N, C-alpha and C positions, 0 to 999 in steps of 0.2 A: 670206471676206467678199465677195469679188468673183468673178464668173464670166465668162469670155470665151466668146462665142458666135460662130458663123459669121455673117459680115456679110450682111445681107439684100440684096435686089436694089437696085441704084441705076439709076434711069431717067435716061438722059442727055438725053433730049428729052421732058420731061414735058409732058403735054397740059393745056390749059386750056379750060374751057367758055366763058370770057369773059375778056378781058384788055384793058388799055389802059395803055400806058406802062411795063409790067412784063413781063419774060420769065423763063421758067424756066431755071435752070442745071442742077438735078438734083432728083430726088425719091427719098427714102430710104423704103423700104417697111418701116416699123416699127409697133409697136403704138401706139395713141393716147396722148396725153399731156395734162397739165394746164398745164405751164409749160416754156418753153425760154429759156435765157440763153446768151450767147456771150461768151467772153473769151479773148484771146490765141490765136486759132486753134482753139479747141475749143468745141463746142456741148454743152450739158448739158440733158437732157430728163428730166423727171419724168413717169413713166407713170401712167395712170389706174387700172390694175388689176394686182393680183398675178397671176402670179409676176414680172411685169416691175416693176422699181423705178426706178432711175436709170441712164440711159445716158450715157456720155461718148463724144463723137464728134469725131474729128479732121476739121476743116473748113479746114485750111490751104490745101488746094485745094478750094474750095467746089463745084466740078463733080464731085469724086470723094470724097464723104464716106465715112468709115470708122469704125465703132464700135471703140473700143480697150478699153473696159471697161464692165461692167454690174454694178450694185450691187443685189442683191435686197432686198425689204422684210425686216423682222425675222422675219415669219412670214406665212402666207397670210391671216391675219386683218387685216393692215394694207396700206394703199397709201401710196406716197411720191410723190405726184403734183406736188409743188412743190419747187423747187430754187433755191438762190442760191449764188453763188461770190464770194469775196473773197480775192484773192491765191491762196494755195495751200490755201485751206480751202473745202470744199463743205458746204453746209447743206441738209438734206432734212427735210421734215416727216414725221411718222409719225401717220397718222390711220386710224381704223377703216374698213375696207372695208365696203361695203353698210350704212353707218351709218344711213341714212334708213329702210331696211327693218328693221334690227335694233332700232331704237328702239321698234318696235311691241311689243317684249317688255314695255315699261313698262305697256302697256295690258291685259296678261293678267289681273292680279288685279282691276282695276276691271270688266273685262268679265265675269269669273266672278261677281262680286258682283251686278252688274246683272241678269245672266241668272238667277241663283238667285232673286232677288227677283221677277222677272217670271214665271218658270216654276214656282216653288214646289218646285223640286228641283235637284239638281246637274246642270249642263249637260254635254252631251257635248263631245268634242273638236271635232267638226264644227260644233257651235253656237258654240263659242268662236271657232273660226277664222272663221266667217261674220261674227261681230260685229266682228272685227278687220279683215275684208276680206282675208284670206289663205287659201291652200289648207291643208288639214289637214296635209300633209307639211311645209309651211313653219312651221306652229305648233311642230313638233318642233324646228326650228332656233331658234325664239324661246325655247323653254324651255331649250335648251342654253345660250343666251346668259345667261339668269338664273342658271343653275347655275355658269357659268364666266365672270364678267364680264370684259370687255376691259380690259387694263391696260398696253398697249404705247404708248399715245398720248404724243406729245411731239415731239422733234426730235433728229436725229443730226448730228454734225460729223465730217467726214473730212479727213484729210491727203491732198491730191492732188498733192503735189510730183512724184510719179511718176504721170502720168495713167493709165497702164495698170495700176497697182496701188494703188487707193485704200485708205487705212488708217483704220479706225474709231477715233476718239478718244474719243467719248462718245455715249451715248444718254441724253438728259435727258428723263425722264418728266415729264408735266404732270398731266393729269387728263381724265376723261370720255372722249369719243371722240378727243381729242388735238388736234393742231395743223392748221390749214388754211393759207391763204396767209400770208406774212410778209415782213418786210424786214430787211436786215442791213447794217451798215457795218463799219468796221474796229475798232469798240469795243463796239457794242451790237447785240443782236438784238431786233426788235420783233415779238413773237410773238402771233398770234391763236390762242387755245386755250380749250378748256373747262377749268375748274378746280373742285375740290370746293366746293360751297356757292353756285355761281353758275349762272344760267340762260342757256345759250348762251355763245358765245365772247366773251372779254374780251381786253383788251390786257395782256400781261405783258412787261416789259422785262428782258432779261438782260445782265449784263456778261460779255463773252466775251474779256476780256484774257487769261485763261487758257482756251484753247478746250477743254481737257480737263476743265474744271470750271466751266461757266457758273453765274453767281450771279444770282438774282433781285434786282433793285433797286427795282422799283415795279410797280404795277398801276393800271389805270383801267377803269371800267365805266360803262355807262349807268345812271342811277338806276332801280332796279327790278330789276336783274339779281341783286343779292346777296341772294337769297332766304334763304340760310343765316343772314343777319344780320337777318332780319325784313322786308326790303324786299318790296314787292308790285308786280309789273309791271302796266302799264295796257295791255298788248297780249296777244294770244293766242300760246301756245306759245313758240317760239324765233324769232319773226319779227324781233325787235330783237336783233341780235348783231353783233359786229365781223367783217367779212370780212377786211380787212387795213388796216394803216396804213403810210403812206410818209413818210419824213423828208425835209424840205427846210429847211435851216437849223435853227432851234430850234423848228420846228413839225412836228407829225405831222398828216398829212391822212388822216383815217380814214373809210373807207366802212363804214357801219353797217347795211347790209341794209335792212330796212323802217324803220329809224331814220334814214335819210338820210345826210348827210355831216357830220362833226364835225372841227373844228380844235382841236388840243391843244397848249398851250405846254409844252415840255419843257426850257426853259432851266435848270430844276432837274430833272434827270433822275430824281430820287427822288420827285418830286411832280408828275406830269402834271396839267395844269389845263385844263379846257375854256374856250376863248375864242371859240368861234363854232359855229353849227350851222345847217344848212339841210335841212329835211325836206319832201319833196313827196309823201309817202304819207299818206293819199290826196291827190289823185285818181289819180296815176300808179301802175300796178299792179306794175311790175317793180322788183326790189330794187337798191339801190346797191352795185355791185361794186367800183368803184375811184374814189378821189378823189386826183387827181394835180395837184400844183402844178408849173407849168412853171418851169424854172430861170431863163429870161430874160423880161424884161418885153416886152410887145407893145403898141406904140402908147402907151407910157408907163404901162401898167396891169399890175398883177399878175394873172395869169390862171391858173386851174385848170380842168381838165376832169373831168367825172364820167361814168363809164360805168355804165349800167344793164345788168343781165344778163338776157337773154331766158330765161324759164322756160317754163311751160306757157302758151302764148299764149291770151289771152282774146279771142274774136271781138268786134270792135267797139272794142277798145282798141288804142293804138299799140304797135308792136313796140318792143323795147328800143332806146334811141338814145343819142346823145352830147349832154351838156350842156357849154356853155362858160360859165364863171363868173368874175365879178369878185371877187377875194378880197383887194383892197387893204386893206380893213378886215375882218378875220375876224369881228368882231362883227356885221357887216352884209353877209354873203355874199349876192350877188344874181346872177341869171342874165343873161347877155348875149345868148345865142342857143342854138339847138340844131341838131343835124345828124341827119337821118333818111335811111334808105335805102329806096327804093321796092321793092316786091316785083317790079317789072318789071326790076330791075337784076341779077337772078340767075335763071338757068334752073332753079335748085333751090329757089326761095323757097317753093314750095308742095309740095315733096316731104316725105317723112317726116323729122323732125328739127327743130332750132331754126333760126330765120332771123335774129333780131335781133342786136344788138351783144353782145359778151362782154368784150373787153379791148383796151387799147391798149399799145403798147410803152412801158415805164416809164422809159426813158432817152431823153428828147426832145432833139433837136438842132435849134435854130432854131424855125421855126413849123410844121413838118410833123409830123403824127401818122400812125403806122401802126396800123391797127385790125383786129383779128380779129373778123369779123362772122358767125360760124357759117356757114350755107349761102350767105351773101353773100361769103365768102372774105376776101381782103385788100382793105381800102380805105385809100387814102392821102389824107389830108385836110389842107389848108393853112389855118392860122389867121392868116395875115398880116393879114386883116381879121376880127377876132374876131366882128363882127356878122354876117359872111357866111362861115361855114365852107364851103370849096369843095373838092370831090373833084378830085384831079389825077392819079389813077391807080388801077387796081384789077387784081386777079388772082383769078379764081374757079377753083380746081382741079377736075378731074374726080374723083369719089370712087373710092377703091380697093376692090377686091374686090366684095362684094355690098352694100356700104353705098349707100343710095339717094341720099345727098347729102353733100357735104363738110360738116365741122363744124369750121371754123377756130376754134381755141380760144385760141391765144396767139401772140405775135409778138415777135421780137427783131431788132435791126439791129446789125451789127458796125461797127467803126470805118472799114471800107472801103465802107460802104453796102450790103453784101449783106444780104438780108432772109431770115429764117428763120421760116416759117409752119407752126405745129404743128397738126395735126388732132386733135380729141378722140377720134376712133375709130381712125384709121389713117393714118399717113404724115407725113413732114416734107418740106415744100417749101423749096427753096433758090432764091431769086429775085434778080434785079437790075433796076434801073431802066434803061429804054432811053433813049438820047440823044434829046433833043427834035428 
């Protein structure tokens, strides 16, 4: 189930294209990832693409990181780019690799029908491929997908009491293309997944008291998603879907992509109930990636932050940015302020790749946020005055290999304040704050 590999190069003096108040301790040259978490001297990285799955990295000496185990995906058809750790349990998503491309298989039959009607004859493979916007050889991949539908989607739980020898406890299958980002505590897993009969990802909560046999306890979806029950969405495609939900107290704070942000009461875990929503689509074009309630009040107020995720940037529109929200009354969520990064703040802002915000560290201590800002690198933002978010430090890595720009995708901070900045394409930066 696991495979040990030769440790990649560790750069002891990593270079930065721009930095302030932050210095590099080490850079690990590994394949890019979707999420990094740190616990008890180990970092866990979920990689973006097979054959890389999940890496377990000994960072007890953060200047000398060392990979101790790697867990491959179930097959080359899946990626496992998200990871959570609770005690001696590791949770990894299982999601279809290349899912956005492979979904085009759903359009083959409609394309054939439309072309046959238009042409008055059976269309050629080249004509069908052209209608779908793919190459002819890619059409063969899509047909194979129809003949052998993906069925690995879900999540896996591993026993990592021996970090060097993770042991699979269960692969819980869900549906569709599988599980995206998720949250876990010591009793429940809050899973964002596709399920039969639903359009796009929904929330499914599992009881993990027995980690070898997770049991579904409840679901929640945006009205319009349950098409199998006759609901009709008022949006196009899968634009409204759960990205992930984070628990704080008896509330789940759910980022719902182009459906905005939703607060769910889970005081009755078997019956999640919507208690608030804030949606700013339109006019803002970027989807809601994260809705994070801060654990401590600031200035006597309950504060949450929302991260938009930069996608294909539309000229004339703002890059993805950070929202600061007053959530004291979930039924009346309202913005306090926003934080934007100028393209002048990174030498790679106009290089190939994404520039705007992606994600913040989800374990917030005090008023400081650590944000992964794609080609803007790491940004450290102080919310001591929520009306005036203030940057107090940053670190923009130089890209590795032939990548034109860094693509900082996720960030974690350990109990000692060491920062782990994961690149979507390649590399893990290990950083520390400099003394004022």
